[in-house]
C-alpha positions as CSV (number, residue, x, y, z in Angstrom):
1,M,55.5,53.3,52.9
2,T,55.1,56.9,51.7
3,T,54.2,59.4,54.4
4,L,52.3,62.6,53.4
5,T,52.1,65.7,55.5
6,E,49.0,67.9,55.7
7,T,50.6,70.6,53.5
8,G,51.3,68.6,50.3
9,Y,54.7,67.3,51.1
10,R,56.1,63.8,51.2
11,I,58.6,63.0,54.0
12,I,62.0,62.0,52.5
13,S,64.1,61.5,55.6
14,N,64.0,62.1,59.4
15,H,67.0,63.4,61.3
16,G,65.8,63.6,64.8
17,N,64.7,67.2,65.3
18,V,64.2,67.9,61.6
19,E,63.0,66.1,58.5
20,V,63.5,66.6,54.7
21,R,60.3,66.9,52.8
22,L,59.5,66.9,49.1
23,N,57.0,69.5,47.9
24,L,54.6,67.6,45.7
25,A,53.6,70.7,43.7
26,N,57.1,71.9,42.7
27,N,59.3,68.9,43.4
28,Q,61.6,71.0,45.7
29,K,63.1,69.5,48.9
30,A,63.0,71.5,52.1
31,L,64.0,71.0,55.8
32,F,61.3,71.3,58.5
33,A,61.6,71.5,62.2
34,L,60.0,68.7,64.2
35,K,60.2,70.6,67.5
36,P,60.1,74.3,68.4
37,F,63.4,76.3,68.6
38,R,64.0,79.6,70.5
39,A,65.6,82.6,68.8
40,G,69.4,82.5,69.3
41,E,69.5,78.7,69.9
42,L,72.2,76.5,68.6
43,F,70.5,74.4,66.0
44,C,73.4,72.2,65.2
45,T,77.1,72.1,64.5
46,F,78.4,71.1,61.1
47,S,81.7,70.1,59.5
48,I,83.4,70.8,56.2
49,K,82.9,67.9,53.8
50,E,84.8,69.4,50.9
51,I,86.5,72.6,49.9
52,F,86.3,74.0,46.4
53,S,87.9,77.0,44.6
54,E,84.7,77.8,42.7
55,P,81.1,78.1,44.0
56,S,78.4,75.7,43.3
57,Y,74.7,75.7,44.3
58,L,75.6,73.4,47.3
59,T,78.5,75.5,48.7
60,F,78.9,78.8,50.6
61,Q,82.0,81.0,50.7
62,V,84.4,81.3,53.6
63,D,87.3,83.1,51.9
64,S,88.4,84.3,48.4
65,G,88.4,81.3,46.2
66,K,87.3,79.0,49.1
67,H,83.8,77.5,49.0
68,I,82.7,74.8,51.4
69,M,80.3,72.0,51.2
70,I,79.1,71.0,54.7
71,E,77.8,68.0,56.5
72,P,75.5,66.6,57.8
73,E,74.1,66.4,54.2
74,F,70.5,67.1,55.2
75,L,71.5,70.8,55.8
76,Q,71.8,71.3,52.0
77,Y,68.0,71.3,52.0
78,I,67.6,74.6,53.9
79,N,66.2,76.9,51.3
80,H,66.7,80.6,50.8
81,S,64.4,83.3,52.3
82,C,64.7,87.0,52.4
83,S,63.3,86.7,56.0
84,P,65.5,83.8,57.2
85,N,65.0,81.9,60.5
86,T,68.5,80.4,60.7
87,F,72.1,81.5,60.1
88,F,75.2,79.4,59.2
89,D,78.2,80.7,61.1
90,S,81.0,79.4,58.9
91,Y,83.7,80.6,61.3
92,A,82.5,78.6,64.3
93,L,80.9,75.8,62.1
94,R,77.5,76.1,63.7
95,M,74.0,76.9,62.7
96,I,71.9,79.1,64.9
97,T,68.3,80.2,64.9
98,L,67.6,83.8,64.3
99,K,64.0,83.8,65.5
100,P,61.6,81.4,67.1
101,I,60.8,78.4,64.9
102,K,57.6,76.5,65.4
103,R,57.2,72.7,65.1
104,G,56.4,72.0,61.4
105,E,58.0,75.3,60.1
106,E,60.4,75.3,57.2
107,L,64.0,76.2,58.1
108,T,65.5,79.0,55.8
109,W,68.6,81.1,55.5
110,F,69.6,84.1,53.5
111,Y,72.0,82.8,50.8
112,P,73.9,86.1,50.3
113,S,74.8,86.0,54.0
114,G,77.3,83.3,53.0
115,E,78.0,83.8,49.3
116,W,79.5,86.9,47.6
117,D,78.9,85.9,44.0
118,M,76.6,82.9,43.6
119,A,77.2,80.2,41.0
120,Q,73.4,80.0,40.2
121,P,71.5,83.2,40.7
122,F,67.8,82.8,40.9
123,Q,64.5,84.6,41.2
124,C,63.2,84.5,44.8
125,Y,59.6,83.8,45.4
126,C,59.8,83.6,49.2
127,G,56.7,85.8,49.5
128,C,58.2,87.9,52.3
129,P,57.3,91.6,52.3
130,N,61.0,92.4,52.0
131,C,61.6,89.9,49.2
132,L,64.6,91.1,47.2
133,G,63.6,89.4,43.9
134,E,66.7,88.2,42.1
135,I,69.3,86.6,44.4
136,K,72.9,86.7,43.0
137,G,75.0,87.1,46.1
138,A,76.1,89.8,48.6
139,A,78.2,91.6,46.0
140,Y,75.0,92.7,44.2
141,L,73.2,94.1,47.2
142,A,73.6,97.5,48.8
143,K,75.2,97.7,52.2
144,S,72.0,99.2,53.6
145,V,70.2,96.0,52.6
146,L,72.9,93.7,53.9
147,N,73.0,95.6,57.2
148,Q,69.5,94.1,57.9
149,Y,71.0,90.6,58.0
150,K,73.4,88.5,60.0
151,L,76.4,88.0,57.8
152,T,79.4,85.6,57.9
153,R,82.8,87.0,58.7
154,F,83.9,86.6,55.1
155,I,80.9,88.7,53.8
156,Q,81.5,91.3,56.4
157,Q,85.2,91.5,55.4
158,Q,84.2,91.8,51.7
159,L,81.9,94.7,52.6
160,H,84.6,96.4,54.6
161,D,87.1,96.0,51.7
162,R,84.5,97.3,49.2
163,S,83.9,100.4,51.4
164,N,87.6,101.0,51.6
165,E,88.0,100.8,47.8
166,E,85.1,103.2,47.3
167,R,86.8,105.7,49.6
168,A,90.1,105.4,47.8
C-alpha cells in the first residue's frame, strides 16, 4: 500500500523517529522528522560503512584523501540547505540538531561543513534568504561565510592551513 503525505510526498521507509519520503514533483528523496527535536539534541550516532580515497555524492570528508560513507543508510537522504537544522560530527560519529525541528520537518545539513571539494557540485535551490547558489565544497567559500556554520574538525583544519598558507 502506498502512503501519501499531505505535502506531495510518498513515504518510502520508516526508521522510528524519521522517515524517508519521495517528493512526487521532483523524484528526490528526503528525510523527515516524525517527532520534534530540541536544538543541540543528539539525533543519532552513526558508523563508518566504507572509506574511500575519492569523494562521491554519498560521502563526506574526514581527512585528506579520506571520504566516508556512513550508516545507517537512511542518513544519506538528508539533503543540503544553506540554513541547516542538523550537523554531522565526523569525529565523534554523531549527528546533532542545530535548531529546533518540528514534527514533519525535513532534516537538512550544510554539505560544505563536511566536504572540502565536492565530487558533484550543484546549484542550490533551498530557498533560504542566505542561499549560496552553487555548492562546490568549503574550499570555494570565503572564511567569513564558513564562520556562520558549524564545521567538522577536518574542514576547520583545512581553513586553518589555508590561512597559514596565505600569510606565508
